[in-house]
NUFI-463978 format. One record per residue (C-alpha): residue number from 1; x, y, z. Coordinates in Angstrom, 1 decimal. Layout:
residues N
@i:NUM | u:X | v:Y | w:Z .
...
***
This chain:
residues 246
@i:1 | u:109.9 | v:130.6 | w:88.4 .
@i:2 | u:108.2 | v:128.2 | w:90.2 .
@i:3 | u:106.3 | v:126.9 | w:86.9 .
@i:4 | u:109.3 | v:126.7 | w:85.1 .
@i:5 | u:111.0 | v:124.8 | w:87.5 .
@i:6 | u:108.2 | v:122.1 | w:87.4 .
@i:7 | u:108.8 | v:122.1 | w:83.3 .
@i:8 | u:112.2 | v:121.3 | w:84.0 .
@i:9 | u:111.4 | v:118.6 | w:86.5 .
@i:10 | u:109.0 | v:116.8 | w:84.2 .
@i:11 | u:111.2 | v:117.1 | w:81.5 .
@i:12 | u:114.4 | v:115.2 | w:83.0 .
@i:13 | u:111.6 | v:113.1 | w:84.7 .
@i:14 | u:110.6 | v:112.4 | w:80.9 .
@i:15 | u:114.4 | v:112.0 | w:79.8 .
@i:16 | u:115.1 | v:109.4 | w:82.4 .
@i:17 | u:111.9 | v:107.4 | w:82.0 .
@i:18 | u:112.3 | v:107.1 | w:78.0 .
@i:19 | u:116.3 | v:105.7 | w:78.6 .
@i:20 | u:116.3 | v:102.8 | w:77.4 .
@i:21 | u:116.8 | v:100.3 | w:80.2 .
@i:22 | u:119.5 | v:97.3 | w:79.6 .
@i:23 | u:119.1 | v:94.1 | w:81.5 .
@i:24 | u:121.3 | v:90.8 | w:81.2 .
@i:25 | u:118.0 | v:88.8 | w:79.6 .
@i:26 | u:118.0 | v:91.0 | w:76.8 .
@i:27 | u:121.4 | v:91.0 | w:76.1 .
@i:28 | u:122.1 | v:86.8 | w:76.7 .
@i:29 | u:118.5 | v:86.5 | w:74.3 .
@i:30 | u:120.2 | v:88.5 | w:71.7 .
@i:31 | u:123.4 | v:86.8 | w:72.1 .
@i:32 | u:121.8 | v:83.4 | w:71.5 .
@i:33 | u:119.7 | v:84.6 | w:68.5 .
@i:34 | u:122.7 | v:85.9 | w:67.0 .
@i:35 | u:124.7 | v:82.6 | w:67.4 .
@i:36 | u:121.8 | v:80.4 | w:65.9 .
@i:37 | u:118.6 | v:80.7 | w:68.0 .
@i:38 | u:115.9 | v:78.0 | w:67.7 .
@i:39 | u:118.4 | v:76.2 | w:65.8 .
@i:40 | u:120.1 | v:74.8 | w:68.9 .
@i:41 | u:116.4 | v:73.2 | w:70.1 .
@i:42 | u:116.3 | v:71.0 | w:67.6 .
@i:43 | u:119.4 | v:69.8 | w:66.1 .
@i:44 | u:122.4 | v:67.3 | w:65.9 .
@i:45 | u:125.7 | v:68.7 | w:66.9 .
@i:46 | u:129.2 | v:66.5 | w:66.7 .
@i:47 | u:132.5 | v:67.6 | w:66.7 .
@i:48 | u:136.1 | v:66.6 | w:67.7 .
@i:49 | u:137.7 | v:68.0 | w:71.0 .
@i:50 | u:141.4 | v:66.3 | w:72.7 .
@i:51 | u:141.3 | v:63.0 | w:70.4 .
@i:52 | u:138.0 | v:62.3 | w:71.7 .
@i:53 | u:134.1 | v:62.7 | w:70.0 .
@i:54 | u:131.5 | v:64.4 | w:71.1 .
@i:55 | u:127.5 | v:64.8 | w:70.0 .
@i:56 | u:124.6 | v:66.6 | w:71.2 .
@i:57 | u:121.3 | v:65.7 | w:70.4 .
@i:58 | u:118.3 | v:67.7 | w:71.0 .
@i:59 | u:115.0 | v:68.4 | w:70.8 .
@i:60 | u:113.1 | v:70.8 | w:72.8 .
@i:61 | u:113.7 | v:69.4 | w:76.2 .
@i:62 | u:115.0 | v:65.7 | w:75.7 .
@i:63 | u:118.8 | v:65.7 | w:75.3 .
@i:64 | u:121.1 | v:62.9 | w:74.6 .
@i:65 | u:125.1 | v:63.9 | w:75.0 .
@i:66 | u:127.8 | v:61.2 | w:73.6 .
@i:67 | u:131.7 | v:61.0 | w:74.1 .
@i:68 | u:133.7 | v:58.7 | w:72.1 .
@i:69 | u:136.9 | v:57.6 | w:73.0 .
@i:70 | u:139.4 | v:54.8 | w:73.1 .
@i:71 | u:140.6 | v:53.0 | w:76.6 .
@i:72 | u:143.6 | v:50.2 | w:75.8 .
@i:73 | u:141.9 | v:49.5 | w:72.3 .
@i:74 | u:138.5 | v:49.0 | w:73.2 .
@i:75 | u:135.5 | v:51.5 | w:72.3 .
@i:76 | u:134.1 | v:54.0 | w:74.4 .
@i:77 | u:130.7 | v:55.4 | w:74.2 .
@i:78 | u:129.5 | v:57.7 | w:77.5 .
@i:79 | u:126.2 | v:58.6 | w:77.3 .
@i:80 | u:124.2 | v:61.4 | w:79.4 .
@i:81 | u:120.8 | v:61.8 | w:78.9 .
@i:82 | u:117.6 | v:63.0 | w:80.7 .
@i:83 | u:117.3 | v:59.3 | w:81.8 .
@i:84 | u:120.9 | v:59.6 | w:83.2 .
@i:85 | u:124.1 | v:58.3 | w:82.9 .
@i:86 | u:125.6 | v:55.3 | w:80.9 .
@i:87 | u:128.6 | v:53.4 | w:79.5 .
@i:88 | u:129.4 | v:51.3 | w:76.8 .
@i:89 | u:132.6 | v:49.5 | w:76.2 .
@i:90 | u:132.4 | v:47.8 | w:72.6 .
@i:91 | u:128.7 | v:48.4 | w:72.4 .
@i:92 | u:128.1 | v:46.5 | w:75.5 .
@i:93 | u:126.7 | v:48.3 | w:78.7 .
@i:94 | u:129.0 | v:47.9 | w:82.0 .
@i:95 | u:128.4 | v:49.7 | w:85.4 .
@i:96 | u:130.4 | v:52.1 | w:87.0 .
@i:97 | u:130.2 | v:53.1 | w:90.5 .
@i:98 | u:128.5 | v:56.1 | w:90.8 .
@i:99 | u:131.4 | v:59.0 | w:91.7 .
@i:100 | u:133.2 | v:57.8 | w:88.7 .
@i:101 | u:129.7 | v:58.6 | w:86.8 .
@i:102 | u:129.3 | v:61.6 | w:88.1 .
@i:103 | u:132.6 | v:63.1 | w:87.4 .
@i:104 | u:132.5 | v:61.8 | w:83.6 .
@i:105 | u:129.3 | v:63.3 | w:83.4 .
@i:106 | u:130.2 | v:66.9 | w:84.7 .
@i:107 | u:133.4 | v:66.5 | w:82.1 .
@i:108 | u:131.3 | v:66.1 | w:79.3 .
@i:109 | u:128.6 | v:68.8 | w:80.3 .
@i:110 | u:131.6 | v:71.3 | w:80.4 .
@i:111 | u:133.6 | v:70.8 | w:77.1 .
@i:112 | u:129.7 | v:70.8 | w:75.4 .
@i:113 | u:128.7 | v:73.8 | w:77.9 .
@i:114 | u:131.2 | v:75.6 | w:76.4 .
@i:115 | u:131.4 | v:74.5 | w:73.2 .
@i:116 | u:127.8 | v:75.7 | w:72.7 .
@i:117 | u:127.7 | v:79.0 | w:74.8 .
@i:118 | u:126.0 | v:81.1 | w:74.4 .
@i:119 | u:123.2 | v:78.6 | w:74.5 .
@i:120 | u:123.4 | v:77.4 | w:77.8 .
@i:121 | u:123.0 | v:81.0 | w:79.3 .
@i:122 | u:119.3 | v:80.6 | w:79.8 .
@i:123 | u:119.4 | v:77.1 | w:81.7 .
@i:124 | u:116.9 | v:77.1 | w:84.3 .
@i:125 | u:119.6 | v:77.1 | w:87.2 .
@i:126 | u:121.2 | v:80.3 | w:85.6 .
@i:127 | u:121.1 | v:83.5 | w:87.5 .
@i:128 | u:122.8 | v:86.7 | w:85.4 .
@i:129 | u:123.3 | v:90.0 | w:86.2 .
@i:130 | u:124.1 | v:92.9 | w:84.1 .
@i:131 | u:127.2 | v:94.7 | w:85.6 .
@i:132 | u:127.7 | v:97.6 | w:82.3 .
@i:133 | u:130.2 | v:98.5 | w:79.9 .
@i:134 | u:133.5 | v:98.4 | w:79.2 .
@i:135 | u:135.8 | v:98.9 | w:76.6 .
@i:136 | u:138.8 | v:96.4 | w:75.5 .
@i:137 | u:141.0 | v:97.4 | w:72.6 .
@i:138 | u:138.7 | v:99.9 | w:71.5 .
@i:139 | u:135.9 | v:98.1 | w:71.3 .
@i:140 | u:133.0 | v:98.3 | w:73.7 .
@i:141 | u:131.7 | v:95.0 | w:75.7 .
@i:142 | u:128.2 | v:94.5 | w:78.3 .
@i:143 | u:129.5 | v:92.5 | w:81.1 .
@i:144 | u:127.2 | v:90.0 | w:82.8 .
@i:145 | u:128.1 | v:88.3 | w:85.9 .
@i:146 | u:126.6 | v:84.4 | w:85.7 .
@i:147 | u:126.3 | v:82.5 | w:89.1 .
@i:148 | u:124.1 | v:79.2 | w:89.8 .
@i:149 | u:121.4 | v:77.7 | w:91.6 .
@i:150 | u:122.2 | v:75.0 | w:93.9 .
@i:151 | u:119.2 | v:73.0 | w:92.4 .
@i:152 | u:119.7 | v:72.4 | w:89.4 .
@i:153 | u:123.1 | v:73.6 | w:89.0 .
@i:154 | u:125.2 | v:70.5 | w:88.8 .
@i:155 | u:128.6 | v:69.3 | w:90.6 .
@i:156 | u:129.6 | v:72.8 | w:89.6 .
@i:157 | u:127.1 | v:75.0 | w:90.6 .
@i:158 | u:129.6 | v:77.2 | w:93.0 .
@i:159 | u:131.2 | v:78.1 | w:90.2 .
@i:160 | u:130.9 | v:81.9 | w:88.9 .
@i:161 | u:131.1 | v:83.3 | w:85.2 .
@i:162 | u:132.1 | v:86.9 | w:83.9 .
@i:163 | u:131.0 | v:87.3 | w:80.3 .
@i:164 | u:132.2 | v:90.6 | w:78.1 .
@i:165 | u:129.7 | v:90.5 | w:75.0 .
@i:166 | u:130.1 | v:92.9 | w:71.9 .
@i:167 | u:127.5 | v:95.5 | w:72.2 .
@i:168 | u:127.1 | v:95.4 | w:68.7 .
@i:169 | u:125.8 | v:91.7 | w:68.2 .
@i:170 | u:126.4 | v:90.1 | w:71.6 .
@i:171 | u:128.8 | v:87.9 | w:70.2 .
@i:172 | u:131.1 | v:86.6 | w:73.3 .
@i:173 | u:134.7 | v:88.0 | w:73.1 .
@i:174 | u:135.9 | v:87.1 | w:75.9 .
@i:175 | u:135.0 | v:84.9 | w:79.3 .
@i:176 | u:136.4 | v:84.6 | w:83.1 .
@i:177 | u:135.7 | v:82.0 | w:85.7 .
@i:178 | u:136.3 | v:80.9 | w:89.0 .
@i:179 | u:135.9 | v:77.0 | w:90.1 .
@i:180 | u:136.0 | v:75.0 | w:93.4 .
@i:181 | u:136.8 | v:71.6 | w:92.2 .
@i:182 | u:140.3 | v:70.0 | w:92.0 .
@i:183 | u:141.5 | v:72.8 | w:94.5 .
@i:184 | u:139.7 | v:75.4 | w:92.6 .
@i:185 | u:141.3 | v:78.3 | w:90.5 .
@i:186 | u:140.5 | v:81.2 | w:87.8 .
@i:187 | u:140.8 | v:80.6 | w:84.1 .
@i:188 | u:140.0 | v:83.5 | w:81.4 .
@i:189 | u:139.7 | v:82.7 | w:78.1 .
@i:190 | u:139.8 | v:84.6 | w:74.8 .
@i:191 | u:137.6 | v:84.0 | w:71.7 .
@i:192 | u:138.7 | v:83.2 | w:68.2 .
@i:193 | u:138.1 | v:81.7 | w:65.3 .
@i:194 | u:134.5 | v:82.2 | w:64.3 .
@i:195 | u:132.5 | v:80.3 | w:62.3 .
@i:196 | u:128.7 | v:79.6 | w:61.3 .
@i:197 | u:128.3 | v:75.6 | w:60.4 .
@i:198 | u:124.5 | v:75.4 | w:59.3 .
@i:199 | u:123.5 | v:78.5 | w:60.7 .
@i:200 | u:125.0 | v:78.1 | w:64.4 .
@i:201 | u:128.3 | v:79.7 | w:65.6 .
@i:202 | u:131.2 | v:78.3 | w:66.8 .
@i:203 | u:134.7 | v:79.2 | w:68.3 .
@i:204 | u:137.6 | v:78.5 | w:69.8 .
@i:205 | u:139.6 | v:79.8 | w:72.9 .
@i:206 | u:142.9 | v:80.8 | w:74.1 .
@i:207 | u:142.5 | v:79.3 | w:77.8 .
@i:208 | u:144.8 | v:81.4 | w:80.3 .
@i:209 | u:145.3 | v:81.4 | w:83.9 .
@i:210 | u:146.3 | v:84.4 | w:85.8 .
@i:211 | u:150.4 | v:84.7 | w:87.0 .
@i:212 | u:149.1 | v:86.0 | w:90.3 .
@i:213 | u:145.9 | v:85.5 | w:92.4 .
@i:214 | u:143.1 | v:87.8 | w:91.7 .
@i:215 | u:141.2 | v:89.7 | w:94.3 .
@i:216 | u:138.2 | v:89.2 | w:92.0 .
@i:217 | u:136.4 | v:87.6 | w:89.3 .
@i:218 | u:136.9 | v:90.7 | w:87.1 .
@i:219 | u:140.4 | v:91.8 | w:88.1 .
@i:220 | u:140.9 | v:88.9 | w:85.4 .
@i:221 | u:140.1 | v:91.4 | w:82.6 .
@i:222 | u:142.5 | v:94.0 | w:83.9 .
@i:223 | u:145.5 | v:91.2 | w:84.1 .
@i:224 | u:145.0 | v:90.4 | w:80.6 .
@i:225 | u:145.2 | v:93.5 | w:79.8 .
@i:226 | u:148.7 | v:94.2 | w:81.3 .
@i:227 | u:150.1 | v:90.7 | w:80.8 .
@i:228 | u:149.2 | v:89.4 | w:84.0 .
@i:229 | u:147.7 | v:86.0 | w:82.3 .
@i:230 | u:149.9 | v:83.2 | w:81.0 .
@i:231 | u:148.9 | v:80.7 | w:78.0 .
@i:232 | u:147.4 | v:77.5 | w:79.3 .
@i:233 | u:146.4 | v:75.4 | w:76.4 .
@i:234 | u:144.0 | v:76.2 | w:73.4 .
@i:235 | u:140.4 | v:75.1 | w:73.4 .
@i:236 | u:139.7 | v:74.2 | w:69.6 .
@i:237 | u:137.1 | v:72.2 | w:67.9 .
@i:238 | u:137.7 | v:70.1 | w:65.0 .
@i:239 | u:135.1 | v:67.9 | w:62.7 .
@i:240 | u:131.9 | v:70.0 | w:63.5 .
@i:241 | u:128.8 | v:68.7 | w:62.0 .
@i:242 | u:125.0 | v:70.3 | w:62.1 .
@i:243 | u:121.9 | v:68.6 | w:61.3 .
@i:244 | u:118.8 | v:69.8 | w:61.8 .
@i:245 | u:115.9 | v:67.7 | w:63.8 .
@i:246 | u:112.4 | v:68.1 | w:62.7 .
***
């Protein structure tokens, strides 16, 4: 009997040891690979969003992010790169107060962050945690929580995100986040209109806000399932172009 018990314990231990351990890094790495992988690292990506033009040029750790707009019939080019922030009006550099430069930089960074998801989920300041799996509309999703270190996390380092990624291909189906700026709040986004352009995956989002204040970020998914959200806007990218940089 004692011998049988020992064998049973060994079998259970071996079974437990052989179970596949899922980590947030594994899921995010798969998501990035399936969305474009290393193509992100050597690319020139351009798109239009809400009457403004955006461009991100990246060669490994070197990057430049551009935003193009019109101001009183003048052409405005805002550039954020490894060298810092710069504004040009009709091709001429102009000085801005640091506070305005930081606000514009944060806005550009936010638009491009969402446009290139899941690529930025491996940034040095990102802290990821695997929360398990759940089922949404008969489909299984891995759930990842993302927070940011203060160092390198930017002006919005206190923001918190939850991502729901398809267990089959790790594509982001939904995301929720809380933010502290402008009085703070919560948002929930549902991905749609996925398309592949030159090997890189892009999506649009339906942007929701909660009708009532949630007790936690995860509660936004239950609100989504039970009509507790209202549509706020559509996050749609137009005129997307992708070029590879050697």
